[in-house]
N, C-alpha and C positions, 0 to 999 in steps of 0.2 A: 448642237447635237449632231453627231455623225451617225450614219446608217450603214448596215452591212446586209448582204444577201443572206436570206435564210434558206439554206439547202437549195433545192431545186423548185421551190415554191414560186419564185419570181418576186417575192416580197422583199422589201428593204426595211429592216427593223432597227429601232434605236439601239445603239451600243449599250446604253444603260436603260434597262426596261424596268418593269414593276412586278415584283413578286407579291402575290396577294394572299399568302398563307396567314400572315400576321393579322390581317383585317378580318379573318374568318374565325380563327380559334387557336388555342394552345400557345399564345404568347402573352398571357396576362390580360388585364382589363382592356377592352377596346370599345370605342364609341363610334357608332355608324356615321354620324355627321362628320366627325373628325376624319374618319377613314375616307369618306367621300371627298372631303376637302383635300386630303393627301393625293388621291387619285387625280383630282382636277389639277392640282399644282404640277404633278408629273406631266400631264398632257400639255399644260401651259408651256412647259420647258422642252417640249419636243418628243416626249416618250410616246411611242405608238404601238407598244407591245406589252401585254399584261398576261402573266401566268397565274392560273388559279387551279382549283380542283373541286370536284363535287363534294369531297369530304371536309373541306375547309369550312367548319361551322355548319356542316350538312346543308350546303347550298347558300349560306349567308354571304360568303365572298362572291359567288357567282351573281347573286341578286343585286349586290352593291354595284357590280360592274355593269349590269343591265341598266341600273339607274344612271350611272355615269354616261353610258352610250346614248341614252335618251337626251342628255343635256349637252352633248358635244356634236359638232359637225365634222370633225376630223375623222380620217380613217384610223380605226383602232383595231389591231389584230388581237384576238383573245385565244389563248391556249388554255385548255382545261385538261383534267385527268380523270381516269376511271379505273376502278378496281379495288380501291382500299375500303370500300363499303362492304366488301364481302366478309362474311363471318360464318365459318372460319375463312381466313384469307388463304385459299388454296389454288393450285393451278387449275383444278377442275372447274372452279368458279369462273374462269376466264373462257366462257363459251359465248356463242352467238346470241343466245337469249338474254343473258345477263348484260353483255356489252350493249346490246340494243336498248335494254331498259335504262342503263346508266346514261346513254347518249340522249334518250328521250327526256330524262329528268333534267339534264344539263340544258337541253334546248328550251325547256320551260323556264328554268331559272334564269337563263341568259336572254330569254324572250327573243329568240331568233329561229329561223327556219333551217339554218345550216351552221354547224360549229366550224370555226376556222381551223382549229388544230386540236385533236384529241390525242392524249398520251396515256399509254398503259402506265399505271401508277406503281412503280417499283414492284413488279410482279414476282412471284416465286421463280427460281431459276428454271424450273421445268417448262415454263411458258415459252421460253426462247427456243425450245425444241419441238414446239407444236405449230406447224405451219397453218393448221386450221384456225388458230387464233388470229393470225395476220390476214388470213382469208376472210374472216368475219369483218375485219376492219375494211378490207377492200370492198366487200359487199355494201357496207354502210356508206362508203364514198360513192359507189355506183348509184346508190339509192338517193344521193343528194343530201344525206344527213350530216356528213362531215366532208370538209374539203381535203384535209391532209391528216396524217397521223404520225406519231412518233412514240418514243418510250422514255420514261424517266427511270433511271437505273441506279443501283447501289454500287456496282462493281465494274471495273474496266472490262473484265471478261464478258459481262453481260452486254455491255455496249458493243463490243466487237461482234458478238453473236447476233445482236439485234439488227445491225446494219447489213447483215447478209440478206435480209428480206428486202426486196427492191422497193416496196412501198413505204419503207421507213424514211421519213424526211428529216426527222430531228431526233437528237439524243439530248436529254437533260441529265446532267451529271454534276456531282459535287466537285468543284474546282476552285481552289483558293490558295493562299500562301501556305496553308496547313495541309492541303490535299493536292499535291503536285503530280501524282503519278499519271493522270490522264494525258498529260502532254508528252510522255515518253513514247508511247506506242499508238494510243487511240487517235490522237489528233491527226497525225499524218494519214492514217487510214480513212478517217472521216473526211478529210479534205479530198483525198483521192476519189471518194465516192460521192462527193458533193452533198454531204449530210450536215445540216445545221447543228451547232452545239450551243445549248443554253446552259450557262454556268450558274448552277444553283448553290444555295448556302454560301454565297461569295464572301460573307464576313464571318464565317464560322460561328453562326448563331449569335453574333454580336461581339464575340471575343476580339475580332480584328477591328472593331470600332475604337478600341483602346480606352473605353470608359469604365470597364469593370475592375473591381478590386477583390481581394480575398473576403471582404465584408459584404459583397453584393449578394442580395437575396432575390428570389423569384417567387411569383405567385404559385399557389398549389396547382393550378391548371396550366402553368407554363411548362413546356416540355424540358426547359433548361433546369427545372427542378425535378420533374417526374420521370425523365428518361435518361438520367446521367449514366445508367448502366444497362440501357437497352430494355427497360421494363415494358415499354409500350410499343416500340418499333426499333428498327436498326439503330444501334448506338451511334453509328457514324453520322446520323442526322443531327445529333446534338453536339455542338462544339466541334463538329467534323470528326468526332471520335477521339479527340485529344483530351487528356486529363486536364481539368480546369486549372489546377495550380501550374502545371507545365506550360499550358497555353499563356497564362499571365506572364510567366518568365520570358517566353519567346516574344511576347508583345512588347515588353520593355526594351528589347534589343531592336525591334523593328521601328519603334516610335521615332527614333532619331532620323529615319530615312525620309520622313514626310517633309516636303519643301515648305518654306515659310508661307503661312496663310492657309495651308492645307491640313486636313485632318488625317489621322491614320486610316480611317475608313475610306477616305477618298484615294489615298495611296494604294490601299488593298484592291480597290476596284480598278484603278488605272493599271495595276500590275496584271490583272486578268486580261485587260484589253491589249496588252503587249503581245498576246498570242493571236496571230491572224486566223487560226482555225476557229476561234470562238466567235460566234455570231453576236451574242450579247450576254451581259451579266444581269441577273434578276434579283437585286436586293429588295428586301421588304421595307415597308414604311407604314407607320400608323398615324403619323402626323405630317402636315405640309412641310414643316422644317426638315424632317428626315428625308422626305422625297426630294427636296431641293438640294440637300447636302449630297445625296447619292448622285443626282444628275450632274452636279458640278464636277464630279470626278472626271467626266469625259473631257473637261477643259484643261486638265493638267497636261503639262508637256510629257513627252515620252520619258520613261525612266532611263537612266544612264546604265551603261554596262556595270559600273560599280554598284549601283543600287540593286540591279538584278542579281549580281553575284552575292551581295550581302543577304538578300532574301533566301537564296539557295543555301548559304552557309547556315543561317538560322534554322532552316528546315532540316538540313543534314545533321545538325548538332542536337536539336531538341525534339524534333517531330518525326523524322523519318522512321525510326524504329517502332513508333507507336502505330503508324497508319499505313506505311507504304505498301506492304504486302497484304494487308487486310482487305483493301478496297481497290 
């Protein structure tokens, strides 16, 4: 495993980290013992950064991570998120009282006195124009409740606005072979400001794992079944906003790029790591075998110019018109 600096925190985090949405909720059936085994396997292989949220199973994911940390001696950085428990999810809800309550709940779930990193969880666009929200996070840091804070965003424009606030250490943004726009403008600006980038949804909700077919089905509580058209939250969270059939066609063209012995998922993760601005990719895993497959992507050699060009060609041909200007 290799490690990269996370913004201005001084932390060096694993290039392939662990996204803990799937072990909390909305990805079909999950077993806590198996989830804990997946977390342990990731740590065994050098992962030292886990991304979760208070809303993932309403604390379930955070509590599993607390169990993990009790059983390990290694330094493990945990990023959580706050805001999506608001109902209605409005900008006015992002106030000092609510943020303090969310932080206190996460402190209890994670069984710690101070949260490593708290991220606003895809807030409404108005939040980025309210300095008092970021001031509330500064106050929580001064009070010793959080060490650092960042924002998980939907759109590139939101990311650019967020990093105008000097306390923002990290931006979590969807970036993968099907969502390439962040690299055009945001990445250079984030590097200039020394802001860490967490590449979320790195496998486009599993599409880029290359294991789905037109016959694939998903559980009723799996967002890949229930959020195809944005019924529950931003449609870009599900399959990166790409029509399922179109995504399958693009995957068939990408499949041939994987080197012998490597999976398409590993190729997709290694593609993300080709961008120096990215601190880490945070694929999810519900089983130890999935965690191991994800981590092994970091061992692949650098992609060639020809491979990178082919990925761009597939994006330009099949995907760009669907997503590039939307997010």
